C-alpha positions in Angstrom: -49.2 52.0 21.1 -48.2 48.6 22.5 -47.6 48.4 26.2 -44.6 46.5 27.7 -45.1 43.8 30.2 -43.7 46.0 32.9 -46.1 48.9 32.0 -49.1 46.5 32.2 -47.9 45.3 35.6 -47.3 48.8 36.9 -50.8 49.8 35.9 -52.3 46.7 37.5 -50.3 47.3 40.7 -52.3 50.5 41.2 -55.2 48.2 42.2 -54.7 47.3 45.9 -56.3 43.8 45.6 -54.0 43.0 42.6 -51.0 44.4 44.5 -51.7 42.3 47.6 -52.0 39.1 45.5 -48.9 39.9 43.5 -46.8 40.5 46.7 -48.3 37.3 48.3 -46.8 35.3 45.4 -43.2 36.6 45.9 -42.0 33.7 48.1 -43.2 31.2 45.5 -41.4 33.1 42.8 -38.2 33.2 44.8 -38.4 29.4 45.4 -39.0 28.7 41.7 -36.1 31.0 40.7 -33.8 29.3 43.2 -34.7 25.8 41.9 -34.2 26.8 38.3 -30.8 28.5 39.1 -29.7 25.5 41.2 -30.6 23.0 38.5 -28.8 25.0 35.9 -25.7 25.5 38.0 -25.6 21.7 38.7 -26.4 20.8 35.1 -29.4 18.7 36.2 -32.6 18.0 34.4 -35.8 17.7 36.3 -35.5 13.9 36.0 -32.0 13.9 37.5 -33.2 16.1 40.3 -36.0 13.7 40.8 -33.6 10.8 41.1 -31.4 12.7 43.7 -34.4 13.8 45.8 -36.8 10.9 45.5 -39.4 13.4 44.5 -41.3 12.4 41.3 -40.3 14.4 38.2 -43.9 15.5 37.7 -43.9 17.1 41.2 -40.6 18.9 40.4 -42.3 20.2 37.2 -45.4 21.4 39.1 -43.1 23.1 41.7 -41.2 24.9 39.0 -44.3 26.0 37.2 -45.9 27.3 40.4 -48.7 24.8 40.3 -47.8 23.1 43.6 -47.1 24.1 47.1 -44.2 22.0 48.4 -43.8 20.9 52.0 -40.8 22.1 53.9 -39.5 18.6 53.8 -39.5 18.7 49.9 -37.9 22.1 49.9 -35.1 20.8 52.2 -34.6 17.7 50.0 -34.3 19.9 46.9 -31.9 22.3 48.5 -29.7 19.4 49.7 -29.7 17.8 46.2 -28.7 21.1 44.7 -25.9 21.4 47.3 -27.5 24.7 48.5 -28.3 26.0 51.9 -31.9 26.8 52.7 -32.6 30.0 54.5 -36.1 30.9 55.8 -36.8 34.1 57.5 -39.7 36.3 58.7 -39.1 39.9 57.7 -41.1 43.0 58.1 -43.0 43.9 55.0 -41.7 46.8 52.9 -44.0 48.8 50.8 -42.5 49.0 47.4 -43.2 51.2 44.4 -43.1 49.4 41.0 -41.8 51.6 38.3 
């Protein structure tokens, strides 16, 4: 029987160390998703976003692939270029069950 991606993740999330690391990556995943959606909505390539922000295209690529940790300045420049508001917040952690 072949397991689905979600089934594999659900099984791995039973390991507390894996779960901690998975949840720690959530802000990065949210940023990547916002960048990809913003570029798509604005019909921009990575090169075009690079031109609008002054951030090298290779850096944009690394950000979108999760290989880089951007500064707040870069995140602000990207949000501005995508005509989006940036919202940052500290929130209480919520324990979630992955099903």
